DRENDO-1510 file (C-alpha; in Angstrom, 1 decimal, always signed):
<recs>
REC; n; res; u; v; w
REC; 1; MET; -12.4; -4.1; +2.1 .
REC; 2; LYS; -9.4; -2.5; +3.7 .
REC; 3; THR; -5.9; -3.0; +2.4 .
REC; 4; VAL; -2.9; -3.1; +4.7 .
REC; 5; ILE; +0.4; -2.1; +3.1 .
REC; 6; PHE; +3.7; -2.8; +4.9 .
REC; 7; CYS; +5.8; +0.3; +4.5 .
REC; 8; GLY; +8.4; -0.5; +7.2 .
REC; 9; GLY; +11.5; -1.1; +5.2 .
REC; 10; GLN; +14.8; +0.5; +6.2 .
REC; 11; GLY; +15.1; +2.1; +2.8 .
REC; 12; MET; +17.5; +1.7; -0.1 .
REC; 13; ARG; +19.9; +3.7; -2.1 .
REC; 14; LEU; +20.0; +3.3; -5.9 .
REC; 15; LYS; +23.0; +4.3; -8.0 .
REC; 16; ASN; +21.3; +7.5; -9.1 .
REC; 17; MET; +20.4; +8.6; -5.6 .
REC; 18; ASN; +22.7; +10.3; -3.1 .
REC; 19; SER; +20.9; +9.1; +0.1 .
REC; 20; PHE; +18.7; +6.3; +1.4 .
REC; 21; VAL; +15.1; +6.6; +0.5 .
REC; 22; PRO; +12.2; +4.5; +2.0 .
REC; 23; LYS; +11.6; +1.8; -0.6 .
REC; 24; ALA; +7.9; +2.7; -0.7 .
REC; 25; MET; +8.9; +6.1; -1.9 .
REC; 26; ILE; +11.2; +5.0; -4.7 .
REC; 27; LYS; +9.8; +6.6; -7.8 .
REC; 28; ILE; +8.6; +4.6; -10.9 .
REC; 29; ALA; +7.7; +6.9; -13.8 .
REC; 30; GLY; +7.6; +9.9; -11.4 .
REC; 31; LYS; +5.3; +8.3; -8.8 .
REC; 32; PRO; +6.3; +6.3; -5.6 .
REC; 33; ILE; +6.1; +2.6; -6.1 .
REC; 34; LEU; +3.7; +2.7; -3.1 .
REC; 35; TRP; +1.3; +4.8; -5.2 .
REC; 36; HIS; +1.5; +2.2; -8.0 .
REC; 37; VAL; +0.6; -0.6; -5.5 .
REC; 38; MET; -2.3; +1.4; -4.2 .
REC; 39; LYS; -3.5; +2.0; -7.8 .
REC; 40; ILE; -3.7; -1.7; -8.3 .
REC; 41; PHE; -6.2; -2.1; -5.4 .
REC; 42; ALA; -8.1; +1.1; -6.4 .
REC; 43; LYS; -8.6; -0.3; -9.9 .
REC; 44; TYR; -10.7; -3.1; -8.2 .
REC; 45; GLY; -12.6; -0.6; -6.0 .
REC; 46; HIS; -10.5; -1.2; -2.8 .
REC; 47; LYS; -9.6; +2.4; -1.8 .
REC; 48; ASP; -9.5; +2.2; +2.0 .
REC; 49; PHE; -5.8; +1.8; +2.9 .
REC; 50; VAL; -3.9; +1.2; +6.2 .
REC; 51; LEU; -0.3; +2.0; +5.8 .
REC; 52; ALA; +2.0; +0.3; +8.4 .
REC; 53; LEU; +4.8; +2.8; +8.6 .
REC; 54; GLY; +8.3; +2.3; +9.8 .
REC; 55; SER; +11.6; +4.1; +9.3 .
REC; 56; GLU; +11.1; +7.6; +7.8 .
REC; 57; GLY; +7.4; +7.1; +7.7 .
REC; 58; GLU; +7.0; +10.8; +7.9 .
REC; 59; SER; +8.0; +11.1; +4.2 .
REC; 60; ILE; +5.1; +8.9; +3.3 .
REC; 61; ARG; +2.7; +11.0; +5.4 .
REC; 62; ASP; +4.1; +14.2; +3.9 .
REC; 63; TYR; +3.6; +12.9; +0.3 .
REC; 64; PHE; -0.1; +12.2; +0.8 .
REC; 65; PHE; -0.9; +15.2; +3.0 .
REC; 66; ASN; +0.4; +17.4; +0.2 .
REC; 67; TYR; -1.0; +15.2; -2.5 .
REC; 68; ASN; -3.9; +17.5; -3.7 .
REC; 69; ARG; -1.7; +20.6; -3.7 .
REC; 70; ASN; +1.0; +18.8; -5.7 .
REC; 71; THR; -1.2; +17.0; -8.2 .
REC; 72; ASN; -4.0; +19.4; -9.0 .
REC; 73; ASP; -4.1; +22.8; -10.8 .
REC; 74; VAL; -4.2; +25.4; -8.0 .
REC; 75; ILE; -4.8; +29.1; -7.6 .
REC; 76; LEU; -2.9; +30.8; -4.7 .
REC; 77; ASP; -3.8; +34.4; -4.0 .
REC; 78; LEU; -0.9; +35.9; -2.2 .
REC; 79; LYS; -2.9; +39.1; -1.5 .
REC; 80; ASN; -5.1; +37.0; +0.8 .
REC; 81; SER; -3.7; +37.1; +4.2 .
REC; 82; ASN; -4.7; +33.5; +4.8 .
REC; 83; GLN; -3.0; +32.5; +1.6 .
REC; 84; GLU; -5.7; +29.9; +1.0 .
REC; 85; ALA; -5.4; +27.8; -2.2 .
REC; 86; SER; -8.3; +27.1; -4.5 .
REC; 87; PHE; -8.2; +23.8; -6.4 .
REC; 88; LEU; -9.1; +24.0; -10.1 .
REC; 89; THR; -9.0; +20.3; -10.8 .
REC; 90; SER; -9.6; +17.0; -9.0 .
REC; 91; ASN; -7.3; +14.0; -9.2 .
REC; 92; GLN; -8.4; +10.4; -9.6 .
REC; 93; GLU; -7.4; +9.6; -6.1 .
REC; 94; ASN; -9.7; +12.0; -4.4 .
REC; 95; ASP; -11.9; +9.1; -3.0 .
REC; 96; TRP; -9.0; +7.3; -1.3 .
REC; 97; LYS; -9.0; +6.9; +2.4 .
REC; 98; ILE; -5.7; +6.4; +4.1 .
REC; 99; THR; -5.0; +5.5; +7.7 .
REC; 100; PHE; -1.3; +6.1; +8.8 .
REC; 101; VAL; -0.1; +3.8; +11.6 .
REC; 102; ASP; +3.3; +4.2; +13.2 .
REC; 103; THR; +4.3; +0.6; +13.7 .
REC; 104; GLY; +7.9; +1.2; +14.8 .
REC; 105; GLU; +11.2; +1.4; +13.1 .
REC; 106; SER; +12.4; -2.2; +13.6 .
REC; 107; ALA; +9.3; -4.3; +13.9 .
REC; 108; GLY; +8.7; -7.5; +11.8 .
REC; 109; THR; +5.7; -7.7; +9.5 .
REC; 110; GLY; +3.7; -9.7; +12.0 .
REC; 111; ALA; +4.2; -7.1; +14.7 .
REC; 112; ARG; +3.3; -4.3; +12.3 .
REC; 113; LEU; +0.1; -6.1; +11.3 .
REC; 114; TYR; -0.9; -6.7; +14.9 .
REC; 115; ARG; -0.4; -3.0; +15.7 .
REC; 116; CYS; -2.9; -2.2; +12.9 .
REC; 117; LYS; -5.5; -4.6; +14.4 .
REC; 118; LYS; -7.8; -1.9; +15.9 .
REC; 119; TYR; -8.3; -0.5; +12.4 .
REC; 120; LEU; -9.1; -3.8; +10.8 .
REC; 121; ASN; -12.1; -5.0; +12.8 .
REC; 122; ASP; -14.6; -5.3; +10.0 .
REC; 123; GLY; -14.0; -8.7; +8.4 .
REC; 124; ASP; -11.5; -10.0; +5.9 .
REC; 125; PHE; -8.8; -7.6; +4.5 .
REC; 126; PHE; -6.1; -7.5; +2.0 .
REC; 127; ALA; -2.4; -7.2; +2.9 .
REC; 128; THR; +0.6; -6.6; +0.7 .
REC; 129; TYR; +4.1; -5.0; +0.5 .
REC; 130; ALA; +4.9; -1.6; -0.8 .
REC; 131; ASP; +7.4; -2.9; -3.3 .
REC; 132; CYS; +5.6; -5.5; -5.5 .
REC; 133; LEU; +3.7; -4.8; -8.7 .
REC; 134; SER; +1.5; -7.3; -10.6 .
REC; 135; ASN; -1.4; -7.6; -13.0 .
REC; 136; LEU; -3.0; -10.0; -10.6 .
REC; 137; ASP; -6.8; -10.1; -10.8 .
REC; 138; LEU; -7.8; -9.2; -7.2 .
REC; 139; ASN; -11.4; -10.3; -7.8 .
REC; 140; LYS; -10.2; -13.9; -8.6 .
REC; 141; LEU; -7.9; -13.8; -5.6 .
REC; 142; LEU; -10.7; -12.8; -3.3 .
REC; 143; ASP; -13.2; -15.4; -4.7 .
REC; 144; PHE; -10.5; -18.1; -4.2 .
REC; 145; HIS; -10.1; -17.0; -0.6 .
REC; 146; LYS; -13.8; -16.9; +0.1 .
REC; 147; ASN; -14.1; -20.5; -1.1 .
REC; 148; HIS; -11.6; -21.8; +1.4 .
REC; 149; ASN; -12.1; -21.6; +5.2 .
REC; 150; VAL; -8.5; -20.6; +6.1 .
REC; 151; ALA; -6.9; -17.7; +8.0 .
REC; 152; ALA; -4.7; -16.6; +5.0 .
REC; 153; THR; -4.6; -16.8; +1.3 .
REC; 154; VAL; -1.2; -15.9; -0.3 .
REC; 155; THR; -0.5; -15.3; -3.9 .
REC; 156; GLY; +2.2; -17.6; -5.2 .
REC; 157; VAL; +4.4; -16.6; -8.1 .
REC; 158; PHE; +7.4; -17.9; -10.1 .
REC; 159; PRO; +9.9; -15.1; -10.4 .
REC; 160; PRO; +13.5; -15.6; -11.8 .
REC; 161; PHE; +15.0; -15.6; -8.4 .
REC; 162; ARG; +13.5; -17.7; -5.7 .
REC; 163; TYR; +13.3; -16.7; -2.0 .
REC; 164; GLY; +10.7; -16.9; +0.7 .
REC; 165; GLU; +9.6; -20.2; -0.7 .
REC; 166; PHE; +6.4; -22.2; +0.0 .
REC; 167; VAL; +6.9; -25.9; -0.6 .
REC; 168; LEU; +3.8; -27.5; -2.1 .
REC; 169; LYS; +2.7; -31.1; -2.2 .
REC; 170; ASN; -0.4; -31.9; -4.2 .
REC; 171; ASP; -0.9; -28.1; -4.4 .
REC; 172; ILE; -1.1; -27.8; -0.6 .
REC; 173; PRO; +1.5; -25.8; +1.3 .
REC; 174; ILE; +3.3; -28.1; +3.7 .
REC; 175; SER; +6.2; -25.8; +4.8 .
REC; 176; TYR; +7.8; -22.5; +4.3 .
REC; 177; SER; +11.4; -21.4; +4.1 .
REC; 178; PRO; +12.8; -17.9; +3.8 .
REC; 179; ILE; +15.5; -19.3; +1.5 .
REC; 180; SER; +14.8; -21.6; -1.4 .
REC; 181; LYS; +15.7; -25.3; -0.9 .
REC; 182; LEU; +14.1; -26.7; -4.1 .
REC; 183; ASN; +14.5; -30.3; -4.8 .
REC; 184; SER; +11.9; -32.7; -6.2 .
REC; 185; LEU; +9.0; -30.7; -4.8 .
REC; 186; ALA; +7.6; -27.7; -6.6 .
REC; 187; GLY; +7.9; -24.4; -4.8 .
REC; 188; VAL; +6.5; -20.9; -5.3 .
REC; 189; VAL; +7.5; -17.5; -4.0 .
REC; 190; ASN; +5.4; -15.3; -1.8 .
REC; 191; GLY; +4.1; -12.7; -4.3 .
REC; 192; GLY; +2.9; -10.4; -1.5 .
REC; 193; PHE; -0.8; -10.1; -2.3 .
REC; 194; MET; -2.7; -11.7; +0.5 .
REC; 195; VAL; -6.2; -12.0; +1.9 .
REC; 196; LEU; -6.5; -12.4; +5.6 .
REC; 197; ARG; -9.3; -13.3; +8.0 .
REC; 198; GLN; -9.6; -11.9; +11.6 .
REC; 199; ASN; -8.2; -15.2; +13.1 .
REC; 200; ILE; -4.8; -14.3; +11.6 .
REC; 201; PHE; -4.3; -12.2; +14.8 .
REC; 202; ASP; -4.3; -15.5; +16.8 .
REC; 203; TYR; -0.9; -16.1; +15.2 .
REC; 204; LEU; +0.5; -12.7; +15.8 .
REC; 205; THR; +2.1; -10.7; +18.7 .
REC; 206; THR; +3.1; -7.1; +19.1 .
REC; 207; PHE; +6.7; -8.0; +19.8 .
REC; 208; ASP; +9.1; -6.7; +17.2 .
REC; 209; GLU; +10.4; -10.2; +16.5 .
REC; 210; CYS; +7.0; -11.3; +15.1 .
REC; 211; SER; +7.5; -11.9; +11.4 .
REC; 212; ILE; +5.2; -13.3; +8.8 .
REC; 213; GLU; +8.0; -14.6; +6.7 .
REC; 214; SER; +11.1; -15.6; +8.7 .
REC; 215; ASN; +12.1; -18.9; +10.3 .
REC; 216; ASN; +9.5; -20.2; +12.8 .
REC; 217; SER; +7.2; -17.6; +11.2 .
REC; 218; VAL; +3.5; -17.1; +10.9 .
REC; 219; PHE; +3.5; -18.6; +7.4 .
REC; 220; GLU; +5.2; -21.7; +8.8 .
REC; 221; LYS; +2.6; -22.1; +11.6 .
REC; 222; LEU; -0.3; -21.5; +9.2 .
REC; 223; SER; +1.0; -24.1; +6.8 .
REC; 224; THR; +1.4; -26.6; +9.7 .
REC; 225; ASN; -2.1; -26.0; +10.9 .
REC; 226; GLY; -3.7; -26.2; +7.5 .
REC; 227; GLN; -4.7; -22.5; +7.7 .
REC; 228; LEU; -3.0; -21.3; +4.5 .
REC; 229; LYS; -3.9; -21.5; +0.8 .
REC; 230; ILE; -1.8; -20.5; -2.2 .
REC; 231; TYR; -3.4; -18.7; -5.1 .
REC; 232; HIS; -1.3; -19.2; -8.2 .
REC; 233; HIS; -0.6; -16.3; -10.4 .
REC; 234; ASP; +1.2; -16.9; -13.7 .
REC; 235; GLY; +1.1; -13.4; -15.1 .
REC; 236; PHE; +3.2; -10.3; -14.5 .
REC; 237; TRP; +4.9; -9.9; -11.1 .
REC; 238; GLN; +7.9; -7.8; -10.2 .
REC; 239; CYS; +9.4; -6.6; -6.9 .
REC; 240; LEU; +11.9; -3.7; -6.4 .
REC; 241; ASP; +15.0; -4.7; -4.6 .
REC; 242; ASN; +17.9; -3.4; -6.7 .
REC; 243; ASP; +19.0; -1.1; -9.5 .
REC; 244; ARG; +18.3; -3.7; -12.2 .
REC; 245; GLU; +14.7; -4.0; -11.1 .
REC; 246; TYR; +14.3; -0.3; -10.8 .
REC; 247; GLU; +15.5; +0.3; -14.3 .
REC; 248; PHE; +13.4; -2.6; -15.6 .
REC; 249; LEU; +10.2; -1.1; -14.1 .
REC; 250; ASN; +10.9; +2.4; -15.3 .
REC; 251; ASP; +11.7; +1.0; -18.8 .
REC; 252; LEU; +8.3; -0.7; -18.9 .
REC; 253; CYS; +6.7; +2.6; -18.1 .
REC; 254; LYS; +8.6; +4.4; -20.9 .
REC; 255; LYS; +7.3; +1.7; -23.3 .
REC; 256; ASN; +3.7; +2.1; -21.9 .
REC; 257; LEU; +3.8; -1.5; -20.7 .
REC; 258; THR; +2.4; -0.8; -17.2 .
REC; 259; THR; +0.3; -4.0; -17.1 .
REC; 260; TRP; -0.3; -3.5; -13.4 .
REC; 261; LEU; -2.3; -0.3; -14.1 .
REC; 262; VAL; -4.3; -1.5; -17.1 .
</recs>
C-alpha cells in the first residue's frame, strides 16, 4: 500500500534555530521528523511513499536525493575525471520508493491529496502528516478499516491539548470541529494516521481552499454521510508544534525511548 504524507506546512522556527525550517525537516535525534514518520510505516512493510510537498519542498527533495551519499560509507576517487562515488555500505532504507509531488505552497490538505490522485489509483492507501509520531499498530488500523465500508478511517487519540476534535456518540463520529468544544460528549483528536479508499476523492477538489480538517471540511462531510470511522489508539502519540514538544521528543531519543521505532 502507498502512504501519502502531507509535507506542506509553512515551516517553523525553534529557539535554537536561526531561520524557518519546513516542519517535516525538523531533526529529532539527528534525523528529520519526516524520516521518523516514514520509518513507522516501513516497519510494517509499507515503503511506497507519496510526499505532498509545499513550501520549501526542495529541501525535502534534496535530503532524499542525497540520502545514499550522506548515510553510507563512500569512496570518492578524485583522480577519476568523472569523480564517481562507490558505496561501501547499504542503508536500511534502500528499498524505499518515494514519489515527490509539488502540491503548491498554500494549498489545504484536501487539495494536496487531490493533486496526488494520479499516483494513488491502486486501491486503499494510508495518509498522514509529517509531524506526528506514534507506536500505533498499523496492521490493526488497516484490519479495522477493512472491516468497515467507509471512505475514511482516522486514528483518534487523547493528547493533553485538544484540537481538531471529533465528537462521538455511541462511538460513532457525528461531527467535527477544528477547535475543541467538549461538553457531555466524549471527543477525540485527529491523530493523523488514516486509511482512505478511492471514493475519498469524491469529497475533494483541487482548489487551494479544500481542507480535510477546517470548518465545512471533508471530515465534517464524511461524518455527516456516515463515511468515517474512528480507530481508537490509547498508546504513545505526540505531534511537533513547539519548542516544548521538540525537546520532549529529543529527550525520549536520548533515553532510548523511541517507542515509535520499536
